[in-house]
C-alpha positions, 0 to 999 in steps of 0.5 A, spaced: 180 271 651 174 266 652 175 260 656 170 255 659 171 254 667 171 246 668 170 242 674 175 236 672 171 234 665 164 238 667 163 244 663 161 250 668 161 256 665 164 260 659 167 266 661 172 272 658 178 273 662 182 280 660 189 279 657 191 285 661 189 284 668 187 276 668 180 278 671 174 275 669 171 281 664 164 277 662 160 271 664 157 268 658 153 261 658 152 257 665 152 250 663 152 247 670 150 251 676 151 246 681 159 245 679 160 252 681 165 254 686 162 254 693 160 261 695 160 264 688 152 263 687 149 269 691 143 268 695 138 272 691 141 273 684 145 266 682 152 266 679 155 273 680 161 275 676 164 279 682 163 273 687 166 269 681 172 274 681 174 274 688 174 266 687 179 266 681 183 272 684 183 268 690 187 262 687 193 266 685 199 267 689 198 273 695 201 279 694 204 278 701 208 272 699 216 273 701 220 274 694 214 275 690 216 282 687 223 279 685 220 273 682 215 276 678 220 281 675 225 276 673 219 272 669 216 279 666 210 278 669 206 284 672 201 281 677 200 274 680 193 274 677 196 273 670 200 267 672 193 263 673 192 263 665 199 260 664 197 254 668 190 254 666 188 255 673 190 248 675 191 247 682 193 241 687 187 243 692 181 242 687 179 240 680 177 247 677 181 249 671 180 253 665 179 250 658 181 255 652 175 255 647 175 249 641 182 247 644 180 240 645 183 239 652 181 234 657 182 234 664 186 228 663 191 232 659 193 237 664 192 236 671 197 236 676 195 229 679 197 225 673 201 229 669 208 232 671 209 240 672 215 245 671 219 246 677 221 253 674 216 257 678 218 254 684 225 255 684 224 262 682 219 263 688 225 261 692 230 266 689 233 262 684 235 265 677 232 261 672 237 257 668 234 259 661 230 265 661 227 264 654 225 257 656 221 258 663 215 254 663 210 257 668 206 250 667 206 249 675 201 249 681 206 254 684 202 259 681 196 257 685 199 256 692 196 260 698 200 264 703 205 269 705 211 264 706 216 261 701 213 255 698 214 250 692 211 244 690 216 238 689 215 231 687 218 225 690 217 217 689 211 219 685 208 223 690 207 231 691 209 234 697 209 242 699 215 245 701 215 251 706 220 255 709 220 260 715 221 267 717 224 272 721 230 271 725 228 264 728 226 261 722 221 257 726 215 255 722 218 249 719 219 246 726 212 248 729 209 245 724 212 238 726 211 239 733 204 241 732 204 234 728 207 230 734 201 233 739 196 232 734 198 224 733 199 224 741 192 226 741 188 222 735 187 229 732 186 228 724 192 232 721 197 233 715 203 230 717 209 234 716 217 233 716 223 237 716 228 238 710 234 242 710 237 246 704 244 248 706 242 251 713 235 253 712 229 249 714 223 247 711 217 243 712 215 238 708 207 235 707 204 230 702 198 233 699 192 230 702 188 231 696 187 226 691 184 226 684 177 224 687 177 229 692 178 237 693 179 242 699 174 247 700 177 253 704 172 255 710 171 262 707 168 259 701 163 255 705 162 261 710 159 265 703 153 260 701 149 264 706 148 270 709 149 271 716 143 274 720 145 279 725 143 275 731 147 269 729 155 269 732 160 267 726 161 260 729 154 258 729 153 261 722 159 257 720 155 251 723 149 253 719 152 253 712 155 246 714 149 243 716 145 246 710 151 243 705 150 236 709 158 236 712 158 231 717 162 231 723 164 239 723 163 241 731 167 235 733 173 237 728 172 244 730 173 242 738 179 239 736 182 244 732 181 250 737 184 246 742 190 244 738 191 252 737 190 254 744 196 249 746 200 252 741 198 259 741 196 259 734 196 266 731 194 265 724 188 260 724 184 264 719 178 262 714 183 259 709 187 255 714 182 250 715 177 247 710 172 241 708 173 236 703 168 233 698 168 229 692 169 233 686 165 229 681 159 227 686 159 233 690 158 229 696 162 232 702 166 227 707 167 232 712 172 237 716 179 237 712 185 234 716 188 240 720 194 243 716 198 250 717 199 251 724 206 254 723 205 261 725 204 259 733 209 258 739 211 265 739 214 264 732 217 271 731 216 274 739 218 273 746 216 266 748 210 267 753 207 273 750 200 274 749 198 273 742 191 274 739 188 268 735 183 267 729 177 265 727 172 266 732 175 270 738 181 275 739 184 272 745 186 264 746 183 265 753 176 267 750 176 262 744 178 255 748 171 257 751 167 255 745 170 248 745 163 244 747 166 237 748 173 235 751 172 228 753 176 226 748 182 229 750 187 225 754 193 229 758 197 222 759 198 222 751 202 228 752 207 225 757 214 226 754 212 232 750 217 237 753 222 233 751 220 231 744 219 239 743 226 240 745 228 235 740 225 237 735 227 244 735 235 241 737 236 241 729 235 249 728 241 253 728 236 259 729 233 257 736 238 257 742 237 252 748 234 256 752 229 259 747 227 251 746 226 250 753 222 256 754 217 253 748 217 246 750 215 249 757 210 254 755 206 249 750 206 243 755 203 248 761 198 250 756 196 243 755 195 243 762 190 248 762 186 244 758 
């Protein structure tokens, strides 16, 4: 089927999507190259179908998502890529979507910022059977949510919140998000605020969507694809060069703060899609580094507290990565007074983290803060 890739109400490119796989089979007319997704215009050849496919399939739920196979089986869909067409590829992180040719649809008609969406897919992804298999609606931003933990979008008081679960015996990730929020609040690091929610005894983190109808999140990985990395340039310096070329302000200072947080909490999963940049979706003007989010895979969430852990994205160990931080003049250790007690209090509502583990986590985190 032929669709027009749209950026809000700006036509970008016509493309044919294969009905069997959900992949982009063919590109047709290009209307506005400046509005193509970041990182899909190759350095020498311009727009590239493979690069656009990488971006398009990257919008789908990853195969590693907990419970995904069972969810797809329950709705009779063979691949998460096929879910993209069911919601026009719409997301709550950016403003791209696919418009069926000659449909007459507009952004105002379909976007999830101004229009309600189905809760069916979110419930199915959380392991609940659909109430009516014959009337399941897949018009949902849950079809384009990233990450391996169970998650779904919910609406409360007219606002969109992302609800995300934990894993393993400790179910610790939701608590870690709240602890990371507390540390960043104390240190004045721009961040997404997480709170705790419970479904029975199961913990979940809740955070309000920080993207608006005017702005959009561009993952750092997409920015990294805008230039070819020279052999003599480090990955970090290459990232800085890409940001400089795009005119993104304040990246070095924000990155210093994020890497400092990641050292303190022993974050294991700051991959290139777990941080990003924000721009205006219409003017394409960049506002800067996104507030820090997704810090749950940290604090020895699935292992013995204090074990050495690997890290991302620039070095494999925190001891090496923290050396990349150029400026610590902003860091105020006194702002962390009482942090140990706050961590223990946050973890006290967990049925899966006992008191000795709570105290061990609080002690280890505060000690790592002291290393800074």
